[in-house]
C-alpha positions as CSV (number, residue, x, y, z in Angstrom):
1,M,14.4,6.9,2.5
2,S,11.0,6.4,0.7
3,V,7.9,8.3,1.5
4,F,5.9,5.2,0.8
5,L,7.1,3.3,3.9
6,T,4.3,2.1,6.0
7,G,4.1,0.6,9.4
8,V,3.2,1.1,13.1
9,S,4.3,4.2,14.9
10,Y,4.1,4.7,18.7
11,L,4.8,7.9,20.6
12,D,4.9,7.8,24.4
13,L,4.5,11.4,25.6
14,P,4.7,12.3,29.3
15,G,1.5,13.6,30.9
16,N,2.9,16.9,31.8
17,L,3.8,17.6,28.2
18,L,0.3,16.8,27.0
19,A,-1.3,19.0,29.7
20,A,1.1,21.9,29.1
21,T,-0.1,25.2,27.6
22,V,1.9,27.4,25.2
23,K,1.5,30.9,23.8
24,R,0.2,31.1,20.3
25,S,3.4,32.9,19.2
26,Q,5.4,29.8,20.3
27,V,3.5,27.4,18.0
28,L,5.3,26.5,14.8
29,E,3.1,25.9,11.8
30,F,4.2,23.8,8.8
31,E,2.7,23.5,5.4
32,K,0.9,20.2,4.9
33,I,2.7,18.1,2.3
34,P,0.3,16.5,-0.1
35,R,0.5,12.7,-0.7
36,P,2.3,11.8,-3.9
37,P,0.0,10.5,-6.6
38,K,-0.5,6.8,-6.8
39,P,1.5,5.3,-9.7
40,F,-0.6,3.2,-12.2
41,P,1.1,0.5,-14.3
42,E,0.4,0.3,-18.0
43,T,-2.6,-1.9,-18.5
44,N,-1.1,-3.9,-21.3
45,L,1.8,-4.9,-19.1
46,V,-0.6,-5.9,-16.3
47,A,-2.5,-8.1,-18.8
48,Q,0.8,-9.6,-20.0
49,A,1.9,-10.4,-16.5
50,A,-1.5,-11.9,-15.7
51,K,-1.3,-14.1,-18.7
52,L,2.1,-15.4,-17.7
53,L,1.0,-16.1,-14.2
54,M,-2.2,-17.9,-15.3
55,S,-0.2,-20.1,-17.7
56,A,2.5,-20.9,-15.2
57,K,2.5,-24.5,-13.8
58,R,3.9,-23.4,-10.4
59,P,3.9,-19.6,-10.2
60,L,5.8,-18.0,-7.4
61,I,4.7,-14.5,-6.3
62,I,6.9,-12.8,-3.7
63,T,5.3,-9.9,-1.9
64,G,5.9,-7.6,1.0
65,K,4.0,-4.9,2.9
66,G,2.2,-7.4,5.2
67,E,-1.5,-6.9,5.8
68,L,-2.1,-4.7,2.8
69,L,-0.8,-7.3,0.4
70,L,-2.5,-10.1,2.4
71,H,-5.8,-8.4,1.7
72,L,-4.9,-8.0,-2.0
73,I,-3.8,-11.7,-2.2
74,K,-7.1,-12.8,-0.7
75,S,-9.0,-10.7,-3.2
76,I,-7.0,-12.1,-6.1
77,K,-7.6,-15.7,-5.0
78,K,-11.3,-15.0,-4.9
79,K,-11.3,-13.6,-8.4
80,R,-8.8,-16.0,-9.9
81,K,-11.4,-18.0,-11.8
82,K,-12.9,-14.9,-13.2
83,I,-9.5,-13.6,-14.3
84,K,-8.7,-17.0,-15.9
85,K,-11.9,-16.8,-18.0
86,I,-11.1,-13.4,-19.2
87,F,-7.7,-14.4,-20.6
88,E,-8.9,-17.7,-22.0
89,K,-11.1,-15.8,-24.6
């Protein structure tokens, strides 16, 4: 199982549980686990991939992770012309 899985979570707790009280000695405390660092790809490999995509006649990009990637794709489409100019130099 990956710690990077994202998605919707829903918990339906009964009202009596939410309104209940407990003694402080009954409360379990856990250490907060820090988020793992975000991985960063090597910039030369990103540039190489961008050049290949820009030169492709009919590129196919398969993505996942729904809304997050949809946002990124929209951002990439807006900046496509700017990216193309950078790699045409």
